[in-house]
DOBA-470182 format. One line per field, with one value per residue (C-alpha): residue number from 1; z, x, y. Coordinates in nm, 4 decimals, padded with zeros to 6 digits. Example, Ala and Ser with C-alpha at 12.3 -4.5 7.8 and 13.67 -1.06 7.14 Angstrom:
% residues 2
k <- c(1_2)
w <- c(00.7800_00.7140)
u <- c(01.2300_01.3670)
v <- c(-00.4500_-00.1060)
//
This chain:
% residues 654
k <- c(1_2_3_4_5_6_7_8_9_10_11_12_13_14_15_16_17_18_19_20_21_22_23_24_25_26_27_28_29_30_31_32_33_34_35_36_37_38_39_40_41_42_43_44_45_46_47_48_49_50_51_52_53_54_55_56_57_58_59_60_61_62_63_64_65_66_67_68_69_70_71_72_73_74_75_76_77_78_79_80_81_82_83_84_85_86_87_88_89_90_91_92_93_94_95_96_97_98_99_100_101_102_103_104_105_106_107_108_109_110_111_112_113_114_115_116_117_118_119_120_121_122_123_124_125_126_127_128_129_130_131_132_133_134_135_136_137_138_139_140_141_142_143_144_145_146_147_148_149_150_151_152_153_154_155_156_157_158_159_160_161_162_163_164_165_166_167_168_169_170_171_172_173_174_175_176_177_178_179_180_181_182_183_184_185_186_187_188_189_190_191_192_193_194_195_196_197_198_199_200_201_202_203_204_205_206_207_208_209_210_211_212_213_214_215_216_217_218_219_220_221_222_223_224_225_226_227_228_229_230_231_232_233_234_235_236_237_238_239_240_241_242_243_244_245_246_247_248_249_250_251_252_253_254_255_256_257_258_259_260_261_262_263_264_265_266_267_268_269_270_271_272_273_274_275_276_277_278_279_280_281_282_283_284_285_286_287_288_289_290_291_292_293_294_295_296_297_298_299_300_301_302_303_304_305_306_307_308_309_310_311_312_313_314_315_316_317_318_319_320_321_322_323_324_325_326_327_328_329_330_331_332_333_334_335_336_337_338_339_340_341_342_343_344_345_346_347_348_349_350_351_352_353_354_355_356_357_358_359_360_361_362_363_364_365_366_367_368_369_370_371_372_373_374_375_376_377_378_379_380_381_382_383_384_385_386_387_388_389_390_391_392_393_394_395_396_397_398_399_400_401_402_403_404_405_406_407_408_409_410_411_412_413_414_415_416_417_418_419_420_421_422_423_424_425_426_427_428_429_430_431_432_433_434_435_436_437_438_439_440_441_442_443_444_445_446_447_448_449_450_451_452_453_454_455_456_457_458_459_460_461_462_463_464_465_466_467_468_469_470_471_472_473_474_475_476_477_478_479_480_481_482_483_484_485_486_487_488_489_490_491_492_493_494_495_496_497_498_499_500_501_502_503_504_505_506_507_508_509_510_511_512_513_514_515_516_517_518_519_520_521_522_523_524_525_526_527_528_529_530_531_532_533_534_535_536_537_538_539_540_541_542_543_544_545_546_547_548_549_550_551_552_553_554_555_556_557_558_559_560_561_562_563_564_565_566_567_568_569_570_571_572_573_574_575_576_577_578_579_580_581_582_583_584_585_586_587_588_589_590_591_592_593_594_595_596_597_598_599_600_601_602_603_604_605_606_607_608_609_610_611_612_613_614_615_616_617_618_619_620_621_622_623_624_625_626_627_628_629_630_631_632_633_634_635_636_637_638_639_640_641_642_643_644_645_646_647_648_649_650_651_652_653_654)
w <- c(-05.5434_-05.8753_-05.9926_-06.3649_-06.4151_-06.0566_-05.7325_-05.4372_-05.0999_-04.7969_-04.4601_-04.2368_-03.9625_-03.6055_-03.5659_-03.2849_-03.0949_-02.7187_-02.5159_-02.2205_-02.2576_-02.0507_-02.2781_-02.5895_-02.4397_-02.3515_-02.6998_-02.8963_-02.9992_-03.1656_-03.1324_-03.4927_-03.4033_-03.1679_-03.3045_-03.1505_-03.1669_-03.4036_-03.5239_-03.8851_-03.8850_-04.1639_-04.3946_-04.2110_-03.8922_-04.0517_-04.0061_-04.1213_-03.9543_-03.7289_-03.5775_-03.5109_-03.3534_-03.0993_-03.0142_-02.9719_-02.7730_-02.5175_-02.3954_-02.4981_-02.3972_-02.0797_-01.9265_-01.8803_-01.5861_-01.3817_-01.5590_-01.4220_-01.0713_-01.1268_-01.2760_-00.9695_-00.7337_-00.8997_-01.0146_-00.8033_-00.9465_-01.2258_-01.3641_-01.6674_-01.7638_-01.7197_-01.9349_-02.1974_-02.2368_-02.3007_-02.5641_-02.7428_-02.7445_-02.8659_-03.1676_-03.2627_-03.1371_-03.1114_-03.3999_-03.6577_-03.5141_-03.5314_-03.8708_-03.9885_-03.7777_-03.9495_-04.2871_-04.1962_-03.9974_-04.1719_-04.0340_-03.6716_-03.5295_-03.4348_-03.3526_-03.2261_-03.5771_-03.7100_-03.4750_-03.5322_-03.8546_-03.7264_-03.5639_-03.7492_-03.6634_-03.2941_-03.1660_-03.3409_-03.1942_-02.8399_-02.8825_-02.9760_-02.6770_-02.4444_-02.5965_-02.5693_-02.1925_-02.1880_-02.4267_-02.1929_-01.8972_-02.0709_-02.1616_-01.8282_-01.6210_-01.8503_-01.7370_-01.3679_-01.3541_-01.5533_-01.3410_-01.0229_-01.1322_-01.2235_-00.8640_-00.7345_-00.9192_-00.7984_-00.4251_-00.4230_-00.5677_-00.2995_-00.3646_-00.3049_00.0402_00.2757_00.3302_-00.0242_00.0624_00.2347_-00.0378_-00.3295_-00.3860_-00.3843_-00.6153_-00.8592_-00.8536_-00.9275_-01.2253_-01.3569_-01.3109_-01.5096_-01.7781_-01.8030_-01.8066_-02.1000_-02.3070_-02.1951_-02.3175_-02.6589_-02.6808_-03.0394_-03.1286_-02.9746_-03.2172_-03.1994_-02.8195_-02.8140_-03.0276_-02.7888_-02.4845_-02.6270_-02.7640_-02.4346_-02.2267_-02.4350_-02.4290_-02.0510_-02.0061_-02.2316_-02.0122_-01.6985_-01.8584_-01.9685_-01.6200_-01.4720_-01.7075_-01.6280_-01.2568_-01.3058_-01.5087_-01.2333_-00.9621_-01.1096_-00.7685_-00.8200_-01.1222_-00.9299_-00.6441_-00.8914_-01.0441_-00.7003_-00.6369_-00.9847_-00.9376_-00.5626_-00.6065_-00.8857_-01.2459_-01.1466_-00.9311_-01.2154_-01.4580_-01.2079_-01.1109_-01.4727_-01.5682_-01.2641_-01.3335_-01.7048_-01.6776_-01.5032_-01.7328_-02.0363_-01.9604_-02.1892_-02.4786_-02.4445_-02.7526_-03.0292_-03.0000_-02.9571_-03.2691_-03.4845_-03.3436_-03.4602_-03.8220_-03.9467_-03.8312_-04.0601_-04.3727_-04.6919_-05.0378_-05.3562_-05.6641_-05.5636_-05.2388_-05.2863_-05.3267_-05.0237_-04.8172_-04.9206_-04.8206_-04.4905_-04.4067_-04.5048_-04.3001_-03.9988_-04.0158_-04.0099_-03.7073_-03.5220_-03.6071_-03.5130_-03.1864_-03.0974_-03.1613_-02.9620_-02.6720_-02.6728_-02.6467_-02.3661_-02.1764_-02.1702_-02.0839_-01.8120_-01.6327_-01.6436_-01.4763_-01.2253_-01.1528_-01.0812_-00.9011_-00.7244_-00.4017_-00.3837_-00.0641_-00.2376_-00.4709_-00.1990_-00.0688_00.1115_-00.0423_-00.2209_-00.5595_-00.5289_-00.8759_-00.9924_-01.0183_-01.3039_-01.1340_-00.8247_-01.0306_-01.1948_-00.8556_-00.7126_-00.9883_-01.1773_-00.8980_-00.7759_-01.0593_-01.3366_-01.1311_-01.1063_-01.4825_-01.5260_-01.2847_-01.4712_-01.8056_-01.6611_-01.5027_-01.8313_-02.0466_-01.7942_-01.7759_-02.1542_-02.1691_-01.9795_-02.2492_-02.5193_-02.3278_-02.2939_-02.6714_-02.7210_-02.4757_-02.6405_-02.9741_-02.8518_-02.8772_-03.2323_-03.3692_-03.3119_-03.1300_-03.3788_-03.6479_-03.4124_-03.3148_-02.9608_-02.8938_-02.6794_-02.8197_-02.6076_-02.6884_-02.9863_-02.8032_-02.6498_-02.3249_-02.1712_-02.2489_-02.0920_-01.7754_-01.7482_-01.8024_-01.5687_-01.2937_-01.3480_-01.3426_-01.0161_-00.8579_-00.9635_-00.8246_-00.4883_-00.4779_-00.5469_-00.3349_-00.6352_-00.6152_-00.9340_-00.8302_-00.7165_-01.0590_-01.2622_-01.2434_-01.3815_-01.6539_-01.7453_-01.7694_-02.0241_-02.2298_-02.2215_-02.3284_-02.6365_-02.7070_-02.6868_-02.9118_-03.1705_-03.1570_-03.2060_-03.4976_-03.6758_-03.6113_-03.7775_-04.0761_-04.1272_-04.0948_-04.3624_-04.5916_-04.5530_-04.3743_-04.1346_-03.9806_-03.9485_-03.7839_-03.5391_-03.4513_-03.3896_-03.2044_-02.9727_-02.9095_-02.8341_-02.5717_-02.4210_-02.3824_-02.2745_-01.9928_-01.8919_-01.8915_-01.6857_-01.4379_-01.4010_-01.3444_-01.0771_-00.8897_-00.9337_-01.0171_-00.9793_-01.3497_-01.4465_-01.2073_-01.3620_-01.7128_-01.6188_-01.4815_-01.8130_-02.0086_-01.8100_-01.8417_-02.2170_-02.2567_-02.0533_-02.2289_-02.5699_-02.5270_-02.3711_-02.6486_-02.9171_-02.7602_-02.7353_-03.0988_-03.2484_-03.3785_-03.5748_-03.9552_-03.9359_-04.2811_-04.4225_-04.7796_-05.0009_-05.3682_-05.5972_-05.9395_-06.2637_-06.2871_-05.9282_-05.9904_-06.3029_-06.0958_-05.8287_-06.0761_-06.2614_-05.9305_-05.8710_-06.2209_-06.2450_-05.8872_-05.7225_-05.3948_-05.3960_-05.2310_-05.1370_-04.9989_-04.7564_-04.8444_-04.6561_-04.9273_-04.9497_-05.2914_-05.5124_-05.7691_-05.9057_-05.6865_-05.3738_-05.4789_-05.5999_-05.2613_-05.0746_-05.2880_-05.2379_-04.8625_-04.8275_-05.0385_-04.8483_-04.5171_-04.6475_-04.9766_-05.1624_-05.4758_-05.6552_-05.9921_-06.0644_-05.9534_-05.6169_-05.5632_-05.3478_-05.1054_-04.9505_-04.7408_-04.7378_-04.3947_-04.4169_-04.1264_-03.8566_-03.6085_-03.8209_-03.7516_-04.0766_-04.4228_-04.7654_-04.8851_-05.2563_-05.3973_-05.7118_-05.9234_-06.0437_-06.2563_-06.1552_-06.4159_-06.3976_-06.0269_-05.9677_-05.6744_-05.4970_-05.3349_-05.0808_-04.8521_-04.5030_-04.1460_-04.0227_-04.2059_-04.0217_-04.0443_-04.4131_-04.4928_-04.3147_-04.4982_-04.8393_-04.7735_-04.6843_-04.9914_-05.2192_-05.0639_-05.1501_-05.4929_-05.6065_-05.3970_-05.2773_-04.9304_-04.9734_-04.8004_-04.6915_-04.5995_-04.3478_-04.1650_-03.7896_-03.6538_-03.4573_-03.2189_-02.8729_-02.8455_-02.6312_-02.8726_-03.1648_-02.9964_-02.9282_-03.2888_-03.4111_-03.1901_-03.2583_-03.6002_-03.7629_-03.8194_-03.6010_-03.5232_-03.8589_-03.8931_-03.5393_-03.5506_-03.9029_-03.7899_-03.4734_-03.6718_-03.9115_-03.6171_-03.4667_-03.7946_-03.9385_-03.6748_-03.9240_-03.9557_-04.2898_-04.4387_-04.2697_-04.4799_-04.3724_-04.2238_-04.2556_-04.0563_-04.0897)
u <- c(-11.5752_-11.4480_-11.5284_-11.4516_-11.0780_-11.0211_-11.1057_-11.3316_-11.2658_-11.4952_-11.3270_-11.4244_-11.6700_-11.6352_-11.9724_-11.8876_-12.2012_-12.1777_-12.1671_-12.3784_-12.7557_-12.7519_-12.4898_-12.6852_-12.9975_-12.8136_-12.6632_-12.9686_-13.1089_-12.8898_-12.9427_-13.0599_-13.3604_-13.4957_-13.6795_-13.5886_-13.3573_-13.0683_-13.1699_-13.1999_-13.5432_-13.6894_-13.9425_-14.2385_-14.1248_-14.1247_-14.4245_-14.5691_-14.4067_-14.7024_-14.6916_-14.3195_-14.3971_-14.6104_-14.3143_-14.1026_-14.3858_-14.3769_-14.0539_-14.1238_-14.4891_-14.4599_-14.2487_-14.5799_-14.6446_-14.3613_-14.2366_-14.5116_-14.4226_-14.0527_-14.1405_-14.3497_-14.0814_-13.8046_-13.9925_-14.3093_-14.5720_-14.3272_-14.3431_-14.5572_-14.3072_-14.0096_-14.1859_-14.2593_-13.8826_-13.8562_-14.1297_-13.9478_-13.6271_-13.8207_-13.9779_-13.7038_-13.3947_-13.4092_-13.6495_-13.4258_-13.1205_-13.2667_-13.4240_-13.0641_-12.9452_-13.2080_-13.0695_-12.7081_-12.7679_-13.0529_-12.9680_-13.0406_-12.6920_-12.7827_-12.5477_-12.2730_-12.2137_-12.1965_-11.9108_-11.7322_-11.5713_-11.4642_-11.1534_-10.9261_-10.8644_-10.8311_-10.9273_-11.2623_-11.3134_-11.2393_-11.4730_-11.7508_-11.6740_-11.6969_-12.0247_-12.1666_-12.1212_-12.3614_-12.6000_-12.6042_-12.6665_-12.9672_-13.1177_-13.0495_-13.1896_-13.4928_-13.5545_-13.5004_-13.6797_-13.9813_-14.0252_-13.9781_-14.2546_-14.4747_-14.4239_-14.5123_-14.8457_-14.9107_-14.8509_-15.0332_-15.3524_-15.6273_-15.7105_-15.3516_-15.2741_-15.1038_-14.8250_-14.6993_-14.6052_-14.2879_-14.2026_-14.1111_-13.7680_-13.8819_-14.1757_-13.9492_-13.7003_-13.9851_-14.0969_-13.7406_-13.7169_-14.0390_-13.9021_-13.5835_-13.7804_-13.9912_-13.6769_-13.5233_-13.8359_-13.8025_-13.9695_-14.0645_-14.3642_-14.3135_-14.4973_-14.8393_-14.8331_-14.7143_-14.9984_-15.2930_-15.0819_-14.9862_-15.3318_-15.5032_-15.2456_-15.2765_-15.6577_-15.6674_-15.4242_-15.6414_-15.9421_-15.7491_-15.6378_-15.9926_-16.1228_-15.8594_-15.9464_-16.3172_-16.2406_-16.0280_-16.3094_-16.5588_-16.3243_-16.1373_-15.9900_-15.7485_-15.6022_-15.5765_-15.4018_-15.1545_-15.0824_-15.0017_-14.7590_-14.6156_-14.5002_-14.4389_-14.0611_-14.0450_-13.9268_-13.5672_-13.6732_-13.8875_-13.5947_-13.3552_-13.5979_-13.6771_-13.3092_-13.2265_-13.5153_-13.4342_-13.1540_-13.3821_-13.6778_-13.4803_-13.6406_-13.9115_-13.6620_-13.5877_-13.7765_-13.5544_-13.2602_-13.5059_-13.6947_-13.3826_-13.2547_-13.5721_-13.5432_-13.4789_-13.8311_-13.9896_-14.1351_-14.0448_-14.1675_-13.9914_-13.8060_-13.4502_-13.2557_-13.1984_-13.5657_-13.6555_-13.3842_-13.5082_-13.8628_-13.7495_-13.5728_-13.8816_-14.1138_-13.8803_-13.8935_-14.2746_-14.2426_-14.0156_-14.2259_-14.5576_-14.4217_-14.2652_-14.5891_-14.7996_-14.5534_-14.5315_-14.9096_-14.9303_-14.6345_-14.7871_-15.1357_-15.0330_-14.7883_-15.0449_-15.3242_-15.0887_-14.9163_-15.2492_-15.4291_-15.1643_-15.0226_-14.6449_-14.6453_-14.8272_-14.5342_-14.2712_-14.1384_-14.4182_-14.6875_-14.9936_-14.8773_-14.5133_-14.3970_-14.7639_-14.9146_-15.1511_-15.2651_-15.3372_-15.5674_-15.7312_-15.8293_-15.9177_-16.1506_-16.2647_-16.3099_-16.1264_-16.2572_-16.1218_-15.8105_-15.7445_-15.7879_-15.5387_-15.2967_-15.3178_-15.2589_-14.9625_-14.8104_-14.8350_-14.6814_-14.4036_-14.3221_-14.3249_-14.0970_-13.8525_-13.8988_-13.8229_-13.5109_-13.4028_-13.4392_-13.2189_-12.9601_-12.9491_-12.8680_-12.5886_-12.3171_-12.3845_-12.4251_-12.0607_-11.8395_-11.8375_-11.7021_-11.4185_-11.3530_-11.4426_-11.7520_-11.7131_-11.8536_-12.1695_-12.2168_-12.4432_-12.6564_-12.9755_-12.9996_-12.6532_-12.6888_-13.0373_-12.9034_-12.6204_-12.8429_-13.1130_-12.8543_-12.7155_-13.0678_-13.1408_-12.8219_-12.9083_-13.2608_-13.1221_-12.8687_-13.1361_-13.4029_-13.6419_-13.6757_-13.7936_-13.6604_-13.3331_-13.2752_-13.3904_-13.0452_-12.8751_-13.1373_-13.0938_-12.7152_-12.7519_-13.0080_-12.8106_-12.4914_-12.6752_-12.8279_-12.4864_-12.3401_-12.6138_-12.5851_-12.2069_-12.2358_-12.5009_-12.3086_-11.9996_-12.2012_-12.3777_-12.0454_-11.8894_-12.1796_-12.0939_-12.4099_-12.3075_-12.6495_-12.7137_-12.3755_-12.4408_-12.7858_-12.6749_-12.3651_-12.5937_-12.8007_-12.4794_-12.3921_-12.7421_-12.7313_-12.3683_-12.4688_-12.7515_-12.5172_-12.2520_-12.5112_-12.6644_-12.3241_-12.2327_-12.5624_-12.6296_-12.3042_-12.4532_-12.5409_-12.1807_-12.0566_-12.2906_-12.1844_-11.8152_-11.8717_-12.0315_-11.7486_-11.4846_-11.6796_-11.7213_-11.3548_-11.2364_-11.4593_-11.3741_-10.9979_-10.9852_-11.2072_-10.9920_-10.6756_-10.8274_-10.9402_-10.6071_-10.5414_-10.8671_-10.8531_-11.0476_-11.1956_-11.5032_-11.3830_-11.0742_-11.1124_-10.8171_-10.8092_-10.7299_-10.3674_-10.2916_-10.4451_-10.2321_-09.9185_-10.0254_-10.1011_-09.7748_-09.5877_-09.7070_-09.6597_-09.4797_-09.5725_-09.3301_-09.4128_-09.5377_-09.2862_-09.3820_-09.1546_-09.3310_-09.2343_-09.3083_-09.4059_-09.1728_-09.0890_-09.2640_-08.9802_-08.7861_-08.4783_-08.6909_-08.8006_-08.4546_-08.3158_-08.5857_-08.5240_-08.1469_-08.1885_-08.4241_-08.2038_-07.8908_-08.0473_-08.2302_-08.0873_-08.3785_-08.3470_-08.6139_-08.7209_-08.9349_-08.9129_-09.0809_-09.3983_-09.3873_-09.6760_-09.7200_-09.9868_-10.0479_-10.1920_-10.4907_-10.7131_-10.5596_-10.8317_-11.0875_-11.1228_-11.2026_-11.3515_-11.3145_-10.9553_-10.8868_-10.5631_-10.4179_-10.1391_-09.8729_-09.5635_-09.2787_-09.0039_-09.0260_-09.0992_-09.4445_-09.6177_-09.9455_-10.0703_-10.3502_-10.4780_-10.6074_-10.6220_-10.3587_-10.0629_-10.0394_-10.4141_-10.4288_-10.1225_-10.2743_-10.6051_-10.4354_-10.2154_-10.5220_-10.7006_-10.4066_-10.3909_-10.7557_-10.7278_-10.4240_-10.4498_-10.0929_-09.9762_-09.7866_-09.4578_-09.4133_-09.0691_-09.0023_-08.7104_-08.7078_-08.7996_-08.5344_-08.7964_-08.8674_-09.1669_-09.3654_-09.3095_-09.3999_-09.7263_-09.8217_-09.7500_-09.9489_-10.2501_-10.2514_-10.0898_-10.1666_-09.8024_-09.5196_-09.3996_-09.5518_-09.3968_-09.4830_-09.8434_-09.9038_-09.7999_-10.0135_-10.3207_-10.2703_-10.2343_-10.5631_-10.7538_-10.6094_-10.5636_-10.4144_-10.0369_-10.0257_-10.2826_-10.1512_-09.9501_-09.5874_-09.4135_-09.0326_-08.8389_-08.4693)
v <- c(-09.3387_-09.2110_-08.8605_-08.8326_-08.8606_-08.7493_-08.9218_-08.8453_-09.0051_-08.9935_-09.0076_-09.3022_-09.2156_-09.3291_-09.4960_-09.7350_-09.8310_-09.7664_-10.0862_-09.9742_-09.9339_-09.6133_-09.4595_-09.5579_-09.3979_-09.0772_-09.0408_-09.1569_-08.8175_-08.5586_-08.1853_-08.1412_-08.3562_-08.0894_-07.7874_-07.4565_-07.1622_-07.2137_-07.5574_-07.6692_-07.8333_-08.0365_-07.8722_-08.0268_-07.8505_-07.5081_-07.2805_-06.9459_-06.6475_-06.5665_-06.9149_-06.8832_-06.5440_-06.7294_-06.9515_-06.6377_-06.4848_-06.7630_-06.6055_-06.2447_-06.1970_-06.4046_-06.1253_-05.9421_-06.1730_-06.0208_-05.7056_-05.4743_-05.5911_-05.5203_-05.1803_-05.0930_-05.2177_-05.0130_-04.7016_-04.6897_-04.4570_-04.3698_-04.7239_-04.6251_-04.3517_-04.5850_-04.8433_-04.5792_-04.5365_-04.9114_-04.8858_-04.6020_-04.8050_-05.1091_-04.9414_-04.6961_-04.8758_-05.2517_-05.3068_-05.1294_-05.3092_-05.6574_-05.6063_-05.5664_-05.8595_-06.0770_-05.9721_-06.0423_-06.3610_-06.5433_-06.8874_-06.8074_-06.7412_-06.3839_-06.0996_-06.3313_-06.4636_-06.1067_-06.0219_-06.3520_-06.2317_-05.8893_-06.0368_-06.2789_-06.6422_-06.7283_-06.3829_-06.4122_-06.7603_-06.6447_-06.3468_-06.5886_-06.8120_-06.5110_-06.3957_-06.7470_-06.7175_-06.4229_-06.5996_-06.8978_-06.6667_-06.5144_-06.8539_-07.0259_-06.7395_-06.7301_-07.0873_-07.0216_-06.6856_-06.8088_-07.1193_-06.9135_-06.6755_-06.9724_-07.0890_-06.7413_-06.7521_-07.1050_-07.0480_-06.7126_-06.8548_-06.8476_-07.2121_-07.3263_-07.4707_-07.2257_-07.4765_-07.4106_-07.0511_-07.1721_-07.4240_-07.1985_-07.3488_-07.7144_-07.6338_-07.4472_-07.7343_-07.9749_-07.7634_-07.7602_-08.1359_-08.1843_-07.9527_-08.1567_-08.4822_-08.3621_-08.3009_-08.6294_-08.8071_-08.6414_-08.2995_-08.2175_-08.0062_-07.6628_-07.4351_-07.6027_-07.5868_-07.2253_-07.0841_-07.1513_-07.0597_-06.7196_-06.6378_-06.7272_-06.5384_-06.2203_-06.2363_-06.2771_-05.9872_-05.7734_-05.8557_-05.7563_-05.4284_-05.3452_-05.4260_-05.1977_-04.9129_-04.9537_-04.9358_-04.6225_-04.4621_-04.5467_-04.4184_-04.1172_-04.0406_-04.3302_-04.1518_-03.8233_-04.0008_-04.1543_-03.8117_-03.6742_-03.9595_-03.9139_-03.5542_-03.5592_-03.5482_-03.2884_-03.3179_-03.3932_-03.6848_-03.8210_-03.8201_-03.9766_-04.2531_-04.3406_-04.3602_-04.5723_-04.8107_-04.8467_-05.1091_-05.3604_-05.2987_-05.4184_-05.7549_-05.6188_-05.6339_-06.0042_-06.1209_-05.9850_-06.2225_-06.5103_-06.4055_-06.3961_-06.7247_-06.8979_-06.7872_-07.1430_-07.2312_-06.9703_-07.1276_-06.9444_-07.0424_-06.9442_-07.0575_-07.1379_-07.0924_-06.7178_-06.6414_-06.8522_-06.6843_-06.3397_-06.4280_-06.5770_-06.2505_-06.0501_-06.2728_-06.2610_-05.8832_-05.9081_-06.1351_-05.8917_-05.5858_-05.7458_-05.8835_-05.5466_-05.3560_-05.6048_-05.6019_-05.2213_-05.1829_-05.4367_-05.2883_-04.9409_-05.0680_-05.3140_-05.0846_-04.8022_-04.9998_-05.1638_-04.8318_-04.6644_-04.9477_-05.1590_-05.0087_-04.9878_-05.1942_-05.4814_-05.5609_-05.5631_-05.8960_-06.0770_-05.8557_-06.0000_-05.8656_-05.9707_-06.0890_-06.1003_-05.7499_-05.8359_-06.1556_-05.9461_-05.7222_-06.0241_-06.1645_-05.8227_-05.6988_-06.0100_-06.2628_-06.5692_-06.7886_-06.5672_-06.5022_-06.8738_-06.9149_-06.6293_-06.7988_-07.1298_-06.9573_-06.7681_-07.0774_-07.2669_-06.9937_-06.9311_-07.2993_-07.3185_-07.0123_-07.2321_-07.4967_-07.2391_-07.1360_-07.4993_-07.5465_-07.2420_-07.3695_-07.7105_-07.5503_-07.3194_-07.5860_-07.7167_-07.3633_-07.2786_-07.5254_-07.8175_-07.5846_-07.4990_-07.8612_-07.7561_-07.9650_-08.2777_-08.5991_-08.5687_-08.1983_-08.2654_-08.5229_-08.3853_-08.5778_-08.5141_-08.1421_-08.1362_-08.2997_-08.0459_-07.7415_-07.8712_-07.9209_-07.5690_-07.4203_-07.5986_-07.4646_-07.1079_-07.1521_-07.2627_-06.9775_-06.7130_-06.8804_-06.8930_-06.5125_-06.3400_-06.0006_-06.1551_-06.3106_-06.0111_-05.8491_-06.1597_-06.1869_-05.8206_-05.8678_-06.1470_-05.9556_-05.6299_-05.8058_-05.9366_-05.5948_-05.4270_-05.6960_-05.6445_-05.2665_-05.2794_-05.5228_-05.3147_-04.9909_-05.1377_-05.2636_-04.9306_-04.7453_-04.9656_-04.8809_-04.5111_-04.3927_-04.1168_-04.0558_-04.4276_-04.4784_-04.1950_-04.3300_-04.6867_-04.5684_-04.3706_-04.6828_-04.8720_-04.6115_-04.6287_-05.0042_-04.9901_-04.7533_-04.9857_-05.2873_-05.1068_-04.9791_-05.3232_-05.4846_-05.2277_-05.2434_-05.6164_-05.7972_-06.1466_-06.1568_-06.0844_-06.3532_-06.6108_-06.5036_-06.5309_-06.8813_-06.9777_-06.8128_-07.0020_-07.3258_-07.2891_-07.1938_-07.4920_-07.7453_-07.5987_-07.5965_-07.9430_-08.0797_-07.9178_-08.0624_-08.4112_-08.3995_-08.2957_-08.6472_-08.6708_-08.6471_-08.3191_-08.3634_-08.5337_-08.5648_-08.5433_-08.4541_-08.5269_-08.3632_-08.5516_-08.4438_-08.5374_-08.8802_-08.9176_-08.8462_-09.0973_-09.3772_-09.3275_-09.3454_-09.7018_-09.8474_-10.1784_-10.2641_-10.0222_-09.8523_-09.4961_-09.2641_-08.9081_-08.6396_-08.4056_-08.0520_-07.7343_-07.4812_-07.1860_-07.0360_-07.2910_-07.2921_-07.5922_-07.5368_-07.5818_-07.9315_-08.0300_-07.9292_-08.1250_-08.4347_-08.4185_-08.3702_-08.6694_-08.9003_-08.7940_-08.8909_-09.1981_-09.3336_-09.4881_-09.7050_-09.5036_-09.6452_-09.3412_-08.9759_-08.9190_-08.7233_-08.4125_-08.3575_-08.0165_-07.8466_-07.4740_-07.4015_-07.1683_-07.0585_-07.2815_-07.1831_-07.3697_-07.7373_-07.9123_-07.8999_-08.0539_-08.1004_-08.0489_-08.1926_-08.0367_-08.1813_-07.9358_-07.9953_-07.7619_-07.8141_-08.1926_-08.2106_-08.3542_-08.1879_-08.2608_-07.9413_-07.9064_-07.6332_-07.7053_-07.5761_-07.8227_-07.9800_-08.3180_-08.3835_-08.2914_-08.5066_-08.8066_-08.7683_-08.7372_-09.0428_-09.2515_-09.1220_-09.2132_-09.5591_-09.6267_-09.4627_-09.6649_-09.9814_-09.9241_-09.8248_-09.4948_-09.4131_-09.0515_-08.9163_-08.6357_-08.4826_-08.4316_-08.0904_-07.9015_-07.7576_-07.8978_-08.1366_-07.8901_-07.6047_-07.8309_-07.9312_-07.5696_-07.4734_-07.7721_-07.6927_-07.3176_-07.2681_-07.6037_-07.6954_-07.8219_-08.1723_-08.2662_-08.6129_-08.7205_-08.5987_-08.7316_-09.0777_-09.0561_-08.9490_-09.2393_-09.4782_-09.3540_-09.3808_-09.7033_-09.9780_-10.2292_-10.1626_-10.3463_-10.1069_-09.7941_-09.5437_-09.5542_-09.2499_-09.2324_-08.9726_-08.9046)
//
């Protein structure tokens, strides 16, 4: 369509309808249609911050169902003290960090996006791909660990048949299959389901805590017995145990990255985009602070009552409180009826935590990879991604035997990697702002979480192995996809300014063909274009009736995949030049030639000279640097886009 005296051209889209019904069904729903972490939902799917906090809390607060058990298993009677360290880090470490992450990444990309721009071009892209492996580890193990703990609560319920005790893996696989089926059917409304689940779960936990405190008050000897166990090893033993338990208890910090990733769901009113963005950041900070305070209170209260009242032997493998210390207290002190209600509530919120994790996983690919040209065609469709992640979750469940404790190390690795990433990003930002004390404080937090990550990797390397598998998988899919998409136009639109259009129209006056000489920009002075013209005419004498146009591409940011191309007309001492900037010379040249064809109604002829480089070297330069083998790849791109040879811009090489 025309744009004033210039011209705007929209690139053709490949909207071919799949032939097979199964393929059409698989590709029917795109990722943007699913609400969740990192998505860009429509206004009607946005909610007040406290409602989005409940969706975050499905993942964050549900850790209360198994974290006290893990704390008891790793720290014994010292579990409340070890958890107190997590609370201090929550309120005075992670909360300040993620309040800054929310400010710097208001569209839900989180700390990964903050680090993306620290390294230039391809190095920044590969850093993101590596970090995405750890993000995927965190989300996928959230699914498997949550469903495994839901199974633990189900089979341990006194009303459940005894035969289920030996069927943990099949039950967990069935829960994962149901989870995948829900997303295949078209899961939509997450927030409205999350609110009652979170409210009920927190209320029931509060009742259990109060019942535990009442029992301790009625039987003070239990508290005295706990104090004896607490100091039995001396102060040195207390410190050592707490520090050793800390890396696994970081599961209680899982909600921050989730909270930031769901920022697009937070409704923000205001006049203009800036005001709405400012309010969204402010409301997300309210969300993070409120969730952190609630979780801190519950962590201290639940680990205190379980540490005092639950015997250490009960949380060991095969014990009645294994992976379910609070549920054990609910049945013990409030009866089987209340305990069953607690189990049902826990099973539901844990299963829904898996749904929240699945929504996050689905949105990982479109957050980053399409911008890099590294997403396969099915990567932005919901159903194929759901099938892949469900299969991976099932494999992890089988490998770990649906054990909550067995998967906790892998889960902690993913969470700690994100915490270290966030701490590093915020430290760099604060340092650039010139705050010495702030830099020192956040650098200290980086060291703390770095220690925890290193310790967790050494003691439980399975999380690192899973993360490395994801990193290699993402790398392989990304690089193969980028290579396969090299012959796409890599642009959605070409905008030609008025002067460039004037040059193009004058070039086709009197019915003559439009001839363009491709020129690699060097000095930009008249002699350069005179030399290019003489070289082209020497190799291919053309009976030109009008001076040729020169078409040149300045390659900028070759690691990017696409964007809008803007063509500017420049007169350099009588030489008429069309200049454009883009991430790849052949793709930009092909797009401009197609645009000029539609703008003038004439098929353009573009003239090149052969490259002296080998074909392999030219391909590598084209894929990595955006230039190399320009004539060959320009022609191939045009052949892919325009199937009609009579309408295809002509490439001459001599």
